[in-house]
Each structure stands twice: as C-alpha cells, then as structure tokens.
C-alpha positions as CSV (number, residue, x, y, z in Angstrom):
1,M,0.0,0.0,0.0
2,E,1.4,3.4,-0.9
3,N,1.4,6.1,1.7
4,K,-0.4,8.8,-0.3
5,D,-3.7,8.1,1.3
6,R,-2.1,7.8,4.8
7,I,-0.8,11.3,4.8
8,K,-3.4,13.0,2.7
9,D,-4.5,15.1,5.7
10,V,-1.1,16.8,6.1
11,V,-1.1,20.6,6.0
12,P,1.3,23.1,4.3
13,M,4.3,24.1,6.4
14,D,4.1,27.2,8.6
15,V,7.8,27.9,8.3
16,S,8.0,30.7,10.9
17,S,7.3,28.3,13.7
18,Y,10.3,26.1,12.8
19,I,12.8,28.3,11.1
20,E,15.5,28.1,13.7
21,L,15.2,24.3,13.9
22,L,15.2,23.9,10.1
23,T,18.5,26.0,9.8
24,N,20.2,23.4,12.0
25,I,19.0,20.3,10.1
26,S,21.7,18.5,8.1
27,L,19.6,18.4,4.9
28,F,19.5,22.3,4.8
29,E,23.1,22.9,5.7
30,G,24.5,25.8,3.7
31,I,21.1,27.2,2.8
32,E,20.4,30.8,4.1
33,Q,17.7,31.2,6.7
34,N,15.9,33.7,4.5
35,D,15.7,31.2,1.6
36,I,14.2,28.3,3.6
37,G,10.6,29.5,3.2
38,G,10.9,29.7,-0.6
39,M,12.8,26.4,-0.7
40,L,10.1,24.5,1.3
41,G,7.4,26.0,-1.0
42,C,9.3,24.6,-4.0
43,L,9.6,21.2,-2.3
44,Q,5.9,21.3,-1.4
45,A,6.7,20.5,2.2
46,S,3.9,19.6,4.5
47,K,3.5,18.6,8.1
48,K,1.3,16.3,10.3
49,K,0.8,15.8,14.0
50,F,0.8,12.4,15.6
51,L,-0.3,11.3,19.0
52,K,1.8,9.1,21.3
53,N,1.9,5.5,20.1
54,E,0.4,6.4,16.8
55,T,1.9,4.9,13.7
56,I,3.6,7.4,11.4
57,L,4.6,4.9,8.7
58,R,3.5,1.3,8.5
59,A,5.6,-1.7,7.5
60,G,4.7,-2.8,4.0
61,E,4.1,0.7,2.7
62,V,5.7,2.0,-0.5
63,I,6.7,5.6,0.0
64,S,8.0,8.5,-2.0
65,Q,8.3,10.9,0.9
66,L,10.9,11.1,3.7
67,G,10.1,12.4,7.2
68,I,11.8,14.8,9.6
69,I,10.8,15.1,13.3
70,L,9.9,18.7,14.1
71,T,8.7,18.1,17.7
72,G,8.6,15.1,20.0
73,R,10.2,11.7,19.5
74,G,9.7,8.6,17.5
75,Q,11.2,5.1,16.9
76,I,11.9,2.9,14.0
77,I,10.8,-0.6,14.9
78,R,10.8,-3.9,13.2
79,E,8.6,-6.8,14.4
80,D,8.6,-10.4,13.4
81,I,5.5,-12.5,13.0
82,M,5.8,-13.7,16.6
83,G,5.7,-10.1,17.9
84,N,9.3,-9.8,18.8
85,R,10.5,-6.2,18.5
86,N,13.8,-4.9,17.3
87,I,14.4,-1.1,17.8
88,L,16.4,0.0,14.8
89,S,16.7,3.6,15.8
90,N,15.5,6.4,18.1
91,L,14.3,9.6,16.4
92,E,14.8,12.9,18.1
93,V,13.9,16.5,17.0
94,G,15.6,17.2,13.6
95,D,16.2,13.5,12.7
96,M,15.3,12.3,9.3
97,F,13.8,8.9,8.5
98,A,12.8,6.6,5.5
99,E,15.0,8.6,3.1
100,A,16.6,5.4,1.7
101,F,13.3,3.8,0.9
102,A,11.9,7.0,-0.6
103,C,14.9,7.0,-2.8
104,A,14.5,3.3,-3.7
105,G,11.0,3.9,-4.9
106,A,9.2,0.5,-5.2
107,Q,10.8,-1.1,-2.1
108,R,8.3,-1.8,0.7
109,L,9.2,-0.6,4.2
110,P,10.4,-3.6,6.3
111,F,9.8,-1.5,9.5
112,Q,7.3,0.8,11.1
113,V,7.8,4.3,12.4
114,V,6.0,5.0,15.7
115,A,5.5,8.2,17.7
116,I,6.7,7.5,21.3
117,T,5.5,11.0,22.3
118,D,3.1,13.4,20.7
119,C,5.1,14.7,17.7
120,T,5.0,16.8,14.6
121,V,6.5,15.5,11.3
122,M,7.5,17.3,8.2
123,F,7.2,15.3,4.9
124,L,9.2,16.0,1.8
125,D,9.0,14.4,-1.6
126,Y,12.4,12.8,-2.3
127,R,12.2,13.4,-6.0
128,R,11.8,17.1,-5.5
129,I,14.9,17.2,-3.4
130,V,17.2,15.5,-5.9
131,T,15.7,16.8,-9.1
132,T,16.3,20.4,-10.3
133,C,13.0,22.2,-10.7
134,S,11.9,24.3,-13.7
135,S,12.9,27.4,-11.8
136,S,16.4,26.2,-11.5
137,C,16.5,27.0,-7.8
138,Y,20.1,27.4,-6.7
139,F,19.7,25.4,-3.5
140,H,19.1,22.1,-5.2
141,T,22.8,21.5,-5.6
142,S,23.2,21.9,-1.8
143,L,20.2,19.6,-1.1
144,I,21.6,16.9,-3.3
145,H,25.1,17.1,-1.7
146,N,23.5,17.1,1.8
147,M,21.3,14.1,1.0
148,M,24.3,12.1,-0.2
149,K,26.2,12.9,3.0
150,I,23.2,11.9,5.1
151,L,22.8,8.6,3.4
152,A,26.5,7.9,3.8
153,V,26.4,8.8,7.6
154,K,23.3,6.5,8.0
155,N,25.3,3.7,6.4
156,V,28.1,4.2,8.9
157,L,25.7,4.0,11.8
158,L,24.2,0.8,10.4
159,T,27.7,-0.6,10.2
160,Q,28.3,0.3,13.9
161,K,25.1,-1.5,14.9
162,M,26.0,-4.5,12.9
163,E,29.3,-4.6,14.9
164,H,27.2,-5.0,18.1
165,M,24.9,-7.6,16.5
166,T,27.8,-9.9,15.4
167,K,28.9,-10.4,19.0
168,R,27.9,-13.9,20.2
169,S,26.8,-13.2,23.8
170,T,24.6,-10.7,25.6
171,R,27.6,-9.6,27.6
172,E,29.7,-9.0,24.5
173,K,26.8,-7.0,22.8
174,L,26.4,-4.9,25.9
175,L,30.2,-4.1,26.2
176,S,30.4,-3.3,22.5
177,Y,27.4,-1.0,22.7
178,L,28.5,0.8,25.9
179,S,32.0,1.2,24.6
180,E,30.6,2.8,21.5
181,Q,28.4,5.2,23.5
182,A,31.3,6.3,25.6
183,A,33.4,6.9,22.5
184,K,30.5,8.9,20.9
185,S,30.2,11.0,24.1
186,N,34.0,11.3,24.4
187,S,33.6,10.5,28.1
188,K,33.5,7.6,30.5
189,I,30.2,9.0,31.8
190,F,27.3,9.0,29.4
191,K,23.5,8.5,29.1
192,V,22.0,5.9,26.8
193,P,18.9,6.9,24.9
194,F,16.9,3.7,25.8
195,N,15.1,2.3,28.8
196,R,15.9,-1.4,29.7
197,Q,13.3,-2.9,27.4
198,E,14.2,-0.6,24.5
199,L,17.9,-1.4,25.0
200,A,17.1,-5.2,24.9
201,D,15.0,-4.7,21.8
202,Y,17.8,-2.7,20.2
203,L,20.5,-5.3,20.9
204,C,18.1,-8.2,20.1
205,V,18.5,-9.9,23.5
206,D,16.3,-11.0,26.3
207,R,15.6,-8.3,28.8
208,S,16.1,-10.5,31.9
209,A,19.3,-11.9,30.6
210,M,20.6,-8.4,29.7
211,S,19.7,-7.1,33.2
212,N,21.5,-10.0,34.8
213,E,24.6,-9.2,32.7
214,L,24.5,-5.6,33.6
215,S,24.4,-6.5,37.3
216,K,27.4,-8.9,36.8
217,L,29.4,-6.2,35.0
218,K,28.6,-3.8,37.9
219,D,29.6,-6.4,40.5
220,E,32.8,-7.1,38.7
221,G,33.7,-3.4,38.8
222,L,33.6,-2.9,35.0
223,I,30.7,-0.5,34.9
224,D,28.4,1.5,37.1
225,F,25.0,2.7,36.3
226,D,21.8,4.3,37.5
227,R,18.9,3.9,35.2
228,S,20.1,5.4,31.8
229,D,23.2,6.9,33.3
230,F,26.4,4.8,32.8
231,R,30.0,5.0,33.7
232,L,32.9,2.9,32.4
233,L,35.3,1.9,35.2
234,K,37.9,0.0,33.3
235,E,40.3,1.5,30.7
236,Q,40.0,-1.5,28.4
237,L,36.3,-0.8,27.9
238,E,36.8,2.6,26.5
C-alpha cells in the first residue's frame, strides 16, 4: 500500500514556527535562513501531527516521501510474525527517516515508524529534493550534496550497529554498545537513549538476561549505572 492516502491530511508548512530548527537540520546545511521558506514551497513541504503511540509509517508501505521530526520523539521498529521487537533507531527532533526507501521507490518498508511521544513530522517528496525544478533554484545543488552525505552517515551508523549484532553473547553485545556510546560521548560517563526494554530490543537480546549481565558487570567493577546513566570503570572498555 502506498502512503499517499495515509498522509493526505497533512497541511502546508508554517515555516515561521520552525525556522530556527530547520536551519540546523543537516539536509538544509549551507542554505540561508531567508531562503528556507521559498525552498520548502518549491519542495511542497507539509506537516502532520501524531499522538503518542500512533503509527507514522506502517511496515509494507511503498513511500515517496521522507520524514523529519519537528517536535517530539519517534522510533523505527521492526517486528517479526511472533511479535518480537527490534528497535532500529530512536528519532529525536531534527532526525530524518525513511529517506533510503523513498529513494529506492518500489521497495516496501520492512519496519514501522511510531510516535513515542506526541510529535509533529515534516514530509518532503524525495524526487523534489534530488531533481532540479523548472525554476532552477540554486539550493538544489546543496540539497543533493547534503542528502548524499546523510545517506553515507546512516550507512556508517548501520555498520556500527552490525558490529554489536555480530557479537555472540549478551555480555559482548552490551560491552560493545556501551564502549561505542562512551566513544561517541568522548567521556567515561554518558547517558543511553533507551530504557531497559528498549535497549534489549535494540540489541536483540532477552531483557532478563541483559539485566543479569548488567548486574554482573557492575559487581565485577567494570561499569556503574543508575537507570540510563552509565560510567565505564575500566580502561580496556573505552
């Protein structure tokens, strides 16, 4: 099923409410703030509000539009036929999603995108981003360059997650993930963006087994934690 009917109740963008946010989004890097309104008009940008737990995009859809979170938070989730969840990514304000599948065209989404808080999403037609319009707007070159960079960065992030997934045990997956978060934060002390169930879903492990391993790592003096706040205590884990 295509997503045209699903998002037919979107409304045109009110740029003034989001102008500061939009200037800091990677897709619009290098584009002057005064030009963003005209650019979004050319791109026929639209927005829609979603309630907490509402589905933004459904698995199986064929899409031509990518989304950007303007307010709130979302998650990209993949479920198997048994109902087991795998969280592929958290979505924060300014994050883009589904761009690779909008680019691919006929490929059906293998995941769903869900609002985990009330949120507002901007939708953009991928073809209008990467195709120069009849007005030959100057910013299309910047958009195409930025989109290529975003796709490359997403590929790097996917490679990083695959590194965690290839570890054999829950313990190894946890240590790999926590080490990567510390490196990303450039600090031994950091906060993970998941609660316990979400972290287990992200690492594709059983929650109880993961909690046991976290307790063992703490007892062994390798890590310390309080809810989502973690500290690495051993140099070899950095």
